[in-house]
N, C-alpha and C positions, 0 to 999 in steps of 0.2 A: 680238645679244650686244654687247658691248665689252669693253675693256680689264680684265683681270683675271677673265672668267669662264672656267670650264672649258669645254673643248673635249672634252679625250678622258681618259681614264683607262685606262691600259692595262694589263691584270693577265697573269698566266702563261696562264691557261685561254683565255684570245681571243687567243694566240701561233700563229703558225707557224715550224715546224724549218726553216733553210735546208737546201737539199740536202747541204753539206759543214760538217763546224765548228758545227754547231749546239748553242745550250745546252741542258742537260738539263731538262725539266719535272721538277721533283721537291717534294716537301715534305719540314716542318721538324714533328714530335711535339711538344707540349707536355706538362705533366706531369698533366693533369686525367686526370679518369675518369669517362664514357669519355674517351679521347685526342682532342681537337682537330688538324686539320692546316693548315699553313699552306701553300699552294699558293706556288712559288717557284720562279724560273730560275736554274739553275744554271751560274756562267760559269767555266770553269777560270781557275786562275792562270798556266800557262806558254803555251797555246792559245787564240790568239784566235779566238772563239765569238760566235755571231749569233742574232738573235733576229728577227721580223720581224710588225708587226700593219698588219691590214686596215679601213682605216674612211673612212666618209662624212664630209664638212664639213657639220655642222648649216646650217642654215635663218638663223639667227640669226646668223651667223659674219660679222662686219663689217670682214673684212680685214688685219688686223693680222698683227704676229707672232705667237712663240709664244714662253714663258716653261717651260721644260720643268725636271723633278725626279725624283728617283727615290728610291722607301724600299728598301731590305735591307739586308742584315747578311753576316757570313762567319763560315766555319767552324771558325775557328781565332783566336789572339792576334794575330796581325801585327796593328798599327795604321797598317801605309804606306799608302799614298793607292790609291782607285780610279779609274780614268781610266774613263768610261762614255762612247763617242761616240754621239749619235743622228741619224740622217740620213732626210731626206723626200724621194720624190717622190711628182707628179701626175701619175696615170694618165689620160691624156688621152682625149678623144674617137677614136677610128679609130686608137690605139695599135697594133701590133701587138703582143699579147700574150705571143708566144712567142721575140721580139725580146730582144735586152740590154737591158734597163729600164735598167741602168748607174748602178744605187742607190747603188753603191759607188763613183761617180764624185762623186754628191751631196755637197756642202758639210757635213761634220761637225760638229756642236754639242759638244763635249767640255764633260763636267761632273766635274769633279774633287773628289774630299769626300774624307777623314778618317775613319774609324771613331771611335766613342768608347772612352774608355780601358777596358781588359781586354773586346774586343769580342765576344767570341766568343757569338754566339747574340742577340745585341743588335741590334733594330731601329735604324735610320739613318736620319734624314733628311736628304738631300744637299743640298748649294748647287741652286743653279739655273745653268741657260743661258739663252741667247738665241739662237732661230733666225727669222732674218729673213724675212718674205715670200716673198721671191725664192729663198732657199737652202730654202724650203720646196716649190717649183715653181708660187709665184703661186698657191695655190688658191684660188675661189672658192665657196660657197656648194655642195654637190649636189656636190662633188668628189670624186673616188676617190684616194686617199692611200694609200702604204705607208709606213710608219715601219719602221726599222731600229736595233736595238741590237745594240753590238758592246762588247765589252770591249777596252781597250788593255793588253796586257801589257806594255808598257812601263811600268805603275804600280811602285809599290814595294811591293803590298799582296801576302803571299807565301799568303793564301789566298782559296778562291773566294769568287766574288761571288752571294750569294744573293739575287736580285732580285725585291721581292715587286709593286712598281707603279711605273708612270711617269707623272708626272701632266702635263698638257699644259696650259697656261690663254692665253687669250688678252691679248698686250702691247698 
């Protein structure tokens, strides 16, 4: 792999809720018959909520950093900014898995984005953020990583963030 190659596509269905303040797995229904349902993670506007993904670094990984973006929408008409914080830890060999893995202490990549005008139920492609190789736990091919997405409720959007995908490509 090399710069620009897709490493991970993190979807709602592949996520794991945290023990407290987990973003809810939800769906958005379209207007077709029969109805199509789009899976999303619903991040509340007033409570910092989280969701985790467990992935294995592909064998073709060249050792770069990560460029991260997300796709999602909102359930209301607020055009204030959303802030999504992405953290990553490398679960190394001999890690005590029942210990504090310190994911909340990992350096966050903050991705701030403003939804389009009249945003209710519109899919929005965010701006990108960059996570350095060291901030991702200095992974190598075959390593076990945990990514955490958290809504930063200090953002200015009053609606719920309906997260459909996080895209991670090699920088």
